[in-house]
C-alpha positions in Angstrom: -20.1 26.2 12.9 -17.0 24.7 11.1 -13.7 26.3 11.8 -12.8 27.9 8.4 -9.1 28.2 9.3 -8.9 24.5 10.3 -10.6 23.5 7.0 -8.0 25.5 5.1 -5.1 23.9 6.9 -6.7 20.5 6.4 -7.0 21.2 2.7 -3.3 22.4 2.5 -2.0 19.3 4.3 -4.0 16.9 2.1 -2.9 18.8 -1.0 0.7 18.6 0.1 0.6 14.8 0.6 -1.2 14.3 -2.8 1.4 16.5 -4.5 4.2 14.5 -2.9 2.8 11.2 -4.1 2.3 12.7 -7.6 6.0 13.8 -7.7 7.3 10.5 -6.4 5.1 8.5 -8.9 6.4 10.7 -11.7 10.0 10.1 -10.6 9.4 6.4 -10.5 7.9 6.3 -14.0 10.8 8.4 -15.3 13.3 5.9 -13.8 11.5 3.0 -15.3 12.3 4.4 -18.7 15.9 5.4 -18.0 17.0 2.5 -15.7 15.0 -0.3 -17.3 13.5 0.3 -20.8 16.5 2.2 -22.1 19.1 0.4 -20.1 21.8 -1.6 -22.0 22.9 -5.0 -20.8 19.5 -6.2 -19.6 17.7 -9.1 -21.3 14.1 -8.7 -22.3 13.0 -11.1 -19.6 14.9 -9.1 -16.9 13.3 -5.9 -18.1 9.8 -7.6 -18.0 10.4 -8.8 -14.4 11.6 -5.4 -13.2 8.7 -3.6 -14.9 6.1 -6.0 -13.4 7.7 -5.6 -10.0 7.4 -1.8 -10.2 3.8 -2.1 -11.4 3.1 -4.3 -8.4 4.7 -1.8 -5.9 3.0 1.1 -7.7 -0.4 -0.6 -7.4 0.2 -1.3 -3.7 1.2 2.3 -3.0 -1.7 3.7 -5.0 -4.2 1.5 -3.3 -2.8 2.3 0.1 -2.9 6.1 -0.7 -6.5 5.9 -2.0 -7.7 4.0 1.1 -5.9 6.3 3.4 -7.2 9.4 1.7 -10.8 8.1 1.9 -10.4 7.4 5.6 -8.9 10.9 6.1 -11.8 12.6 4.2 -14.2 10.9 6.6 -12.0 11.4 9.6 -10.1 14.7 9.2 -6.8 15.5 10.9 -7.0 16.8 14.4 -3.2 17.0 14.8 -0.1 16.8 12.6 0.8 13.3 13.7 -1.0 11.4 10.9 0.2 14.0 8.3 3.9 13.3 9.1 3.3 9.5 9.1 1.8 9.8 5.6 4.9 11.7 4.4 7.1 9.0 5.9 5.0 6.3 4.2 5.4 8.1 0.8 9.2 8.1 1.1 9.3 4.4 2.3 7.1 3.6 -0.8 9.6 5.4 -3.0 12.4 3.2 -1.6 10.4 0.1 -2.3 9.9 1.2 -5.9 13.6 1.9 -6.4 14.6 -1.5 -5.1 12.0 -3.1 -7.3 13.6 -1.4 -10.3 16.8 -3.3 -9.4 14.8 -6.6 -8.9 16.2 -6.6 -5.4 14.1 -8.3 -2.7 15.0 -5.4 -0.4 11.9 -3.8 -1.8 9.9 -6.1 0.6 11.8 -4.5 3.5 10.5 -1.1 2.5 7.0 -2.5 2.1 7.2 -3.7 5.7 8.1 -0.2 6.7 5.0 1.1 4.9 2.8 -1.5 6.6 4.2 -0.8 10.0 3.7 2.9 9.6 0.2 2.3 8.2 -0.6 0.3 11.4 0.5 3.3 13.5 -1.5 5.6 11.3 -4.6 3.6 11.9 -4.0 3.5 15.6 -3.7 7.3 15.5 -6.8 7.7 13.5 -8.8 5.8 16.1 -8.2 8.7 18.5 -9.5 11.2 15.9 -12.3 9.2 14.4 -15.4 10.9 13.2 -17.2 8.2 11.2 -17.7 5.2 13.5 -18.3 2.9 10.5 -14.5 3.1 9.9 -13.6 1.7 13.3 -13.6 -1.9 12.2 -11.4 -1.2 9.1 -8.9 0.7 11.2 -8.7 -2.1 13.8 -8.3 -4.7 10.9 -5.3 -2.7 9.6 -3.7 -2.6 13.0 -3.8 -6.4 13.0 -3.3 -7.5 9.4 -0.5 -5.1 8.4 1.9 -5.9 11.3 1.3 -9.6 10.7 2.0 -9.1 7.0 5.0 -7.0 7.8 6.4 -9.8 10.0 5.9 -12.3 7.1 7.5 -9.9 4.7 10.5 -9.5 7.0 10.8 -13.3 7.2 10.6 -13.6 3.4 13.3 -10.9 3.0 15.7 -12.7 5.3 15.0 -16.2 3.8 15.2 -14.9 0.3 18.7 -13.5 0.8 19.8 -16.6 2.6 18.5 -19.2 0.0 17.6 -17.4 -3.2 19.7 -14.3 -3.7 19.7 -11.5 -6.3 18.1 -10.7 -8.6 14.4 -11.7 -8.5 13.4 -14.2 -11.2 10.2 -14.4 -13.2 9.0 -17.2 -10.9 9.9 -15.2 -7.8 8.0 -12.2 -9.2 4.9 -14.4 -9.7 5.1 -15.7 -6.1 5.3 -12.1 -4.8 2.2 -11.2 -6.9 0.3 -14.1 -5.4 1.3 -12.9 -1.9 0.2 -9.4 -2.7 -3.2 -10.7 -4.0 -3.7 -12.7 -0.8 -2.9 -9.7 1.3 -5.6 -7.6 -0.5 -8.1 -10.4 -0.2 -7.5 -10.9 3.6 -7.9 -7.1 4.1 -11.2 -7.1 2.2 -12.5 -10.3 4.0 -12.0 -8.9 7.5 -12.7 -5.2 6.8 -15.8 -5.2 4.4 -15.7 -2.1 2.2 -18.5 0.3 1.5 -20.4 0.3 -1.7 -19.2 2.3 -4.7 -16.1 4.5 -4.9 -16.2 5.1 -1.1 -15.1 1.4 -0.7 -11.8 1.9 -2.3 -10.1 -0.2 -5.1 -11.0 -3.6 -3.5 -9.4 -6.9 -4.6 -8.0 -7.1 -8.1 -10.0 -9.3 -10.5 -12.6 -10.0 -7.8 -15.9 -8.2 -7.5 -17.3 -7.2 -4.1 -20.1 -9.7 -4.6 -17.6 -12.6 -5.0 -15.7 -11.4 -1.9 -18.9 -11.3 0.0 -19.8 -14.8 -1.1 -16.3 -16.0 0.0 -16.8 -14.3 3.4 -20.1 -16.1 3.8 -18.4 -19.4 3.0 -15.7 -18.8 5.5 -18.3 -17.6 8.0 -16.6 -14.3 8.6 -19.0 -11.8 10.1 -19.6 -8.7 7.9 
């Protein structure tokens, strides 16, 4: 029989993380209004770039949170390790959003923290796995996210060396393209489930198109 006390603790921990994300997202939205929309001295184009950067970071964090929550629901905590990693990821994500508000490429550095922590979270989940179908996705995260984090760290260093501050409209578009390619690579190598259980997926691409692309590239599903 299920342990009722364990289930209650599980629900409390999940609720705490969800509440933490809700608070951080609310603070981010409030700062968009005060620090960007209502700020004096910023041109309209500068405001647009900063808002779009925050939207991109917000989408990344939201997708990461949803995917992690779906995995946790299928593979409940057996210790507090993953819980504390999720709390750390939330604060690293908040740091990314704050730097994006300033149009500072340092937000990429915080994103690399999120990805590195996410890789460790996936590694920890493999030891607590309940649904074997998730094993491939977790292993994909352990490979894709550290590689992406390394690329992000390189971009951060090169950007400061050759581009500088703040991020321009062209730079923002490049970062959006990189983010799209990251989502696509994740989906190609870790095929999602059908329906809501599969998570948000790739923006602007249906799962059918992703599956067709996977077949063209001869990536096993």
